[in-house]
C-alpha positions in Angstrom: 0.0 0.0 0.0 0.9 3.7 0.0 2.1 3.6 3.7 4.4 0.7 3.1 5.9 2.5 0.1 6.4 5.6 2.2 8.2 3.5 4.8 10.6 2.4 2.0 11.1 6.0 1.0 12.0 6.9 4.6 14.9 4.4 4.6 16.8 5.9 1.6 17.6 9.3 3.3 18.3 7.4 6.5 20.9 5.2 4.8 22.4 8.3 3.2 22.7 10.0 6.6 24.4 7.0 8.2 26.8 6.7 5.3 27.7 10.3 5.4 28.2 10.2 9.2 30.6 7.3 8.8 32.3 8.9 5.9 33.2 11.9 8.1 34.4 9.7 10.9 31.4 9.8 13.2 30.3 6.6 14.9 26.5 6.4 14.9 26.6 3.9 17.8 27.9 6.7 19.9 25.5 9.4 18.6 21.9 10.3 19.3 19.3 10.7 16.6 16.2 12.9 16.7 13.5 11.7 14.4 11.2 14.6 13.6 7.7 14.1 12.2 6.9 17.4 10.6 3.6 18.9 9.3 1.8 17.5 12.3 -1.0 19.9 11.5 -1.9 17.8 8.5 -2.6 14.9 10.8 -5.4 16.8 12.5 -7.9 15.6 9.9 -6.6 12.0 9.7 -8.1 9.0 11.4 -4.5 7.6 11.8 -3.3 10.2 14.2 -0.7 9.2 16.8 -3.0 10.4 19.6 -6.0 12.5 20.3 -4.0 15.5 21.4 -1.2 16.1 18.8 0.4 18.7 21.1 0.9 16.1 23.8 2.3 13.0 22.1 5.2 11.2 23.8 8.3 9.9 22.0 7.2 6.4 23.0 3.7 6.9 21.5 5.2 8.3 18.3 7.5 5.3 18.1 4.5 2.9 18.5 2.5 4.9 15.9 5.3 4.7 13.4 5.5 0.9 13.8 1.7 0.7 13.4 2.1 2.7 10.2 4.5 0.2 8.7 7.7 2.1 9.5 8.9 -0.6 11.9 12.0 -1.5 9.9 13.0 2.1 9.8 12.5 2.5 13.6 14.4 -0.7 14.4 17.3 0.3 12.1 17.6 3.7 13.8 17.5 2.2 17.2 20.0 -0.4 16.2 22.5 2.0 14.6 22.3 4.9 17.1 22.9 5.0 20.9 19.8 7.0 21.6 16.7 7.8 19.4 13.9 10.1 20.4 10.8 11.0 18.3 9.3 14.4 18.0 6.1 15.8 16.4 6.1 19.4 15.1 3.7 21.4 13.0 1.9 24.6 12.5 -1.1 25.1 14.7 -0.3 22.1 16.9 -0.4 23.2 20.5 2.9 22.7 22.4 4.7 22.0 19.1 8.1 23.5 19.5 10.4 22.9 16.5 13.5 23.7 18.6 12.9 20.7 21.0 14.8 18.2 18.8 17.8 20.4 18.6 17.7 21.1 22.3 17.5 17.4 23.1 20.5 16.6 20.8 22.6 19.3 22.4 21.7 18.0 25.9 22.9 14.5 24.8 26.2 15.7 23.4 27.2 18.8 25.2 30.7 18.6 23.8 29.7 18.0 20.2 29.2 15.0 18.0 30.9 11.8 19.0 33.7 11.4 16.4 36.2 8.5 16.1 
């Protein structure tokens, strides 16, 4: 279906990211990854929303929702390749949606910068 195809599309940029990180000497297994679902406002009309209140969806709930939406292999790859993975939902007109939170979380995880070789 369309969702399964979308899951495959998510994997291509992911593989490119991991490849580039390794190319530049980073070790993903020592890094954190923020997975950001954007355009959350478009989900407000969908029956497949990750929760009733899009402004208050936990990382754990987003992970489960991605798996339900046939992105399980993507989720498992990320969690296998990276030390920490956290999921964020941001979008226009979504209450409590702060697009800086993923960056803040990443900076908190690696206060001294990216984990290189």
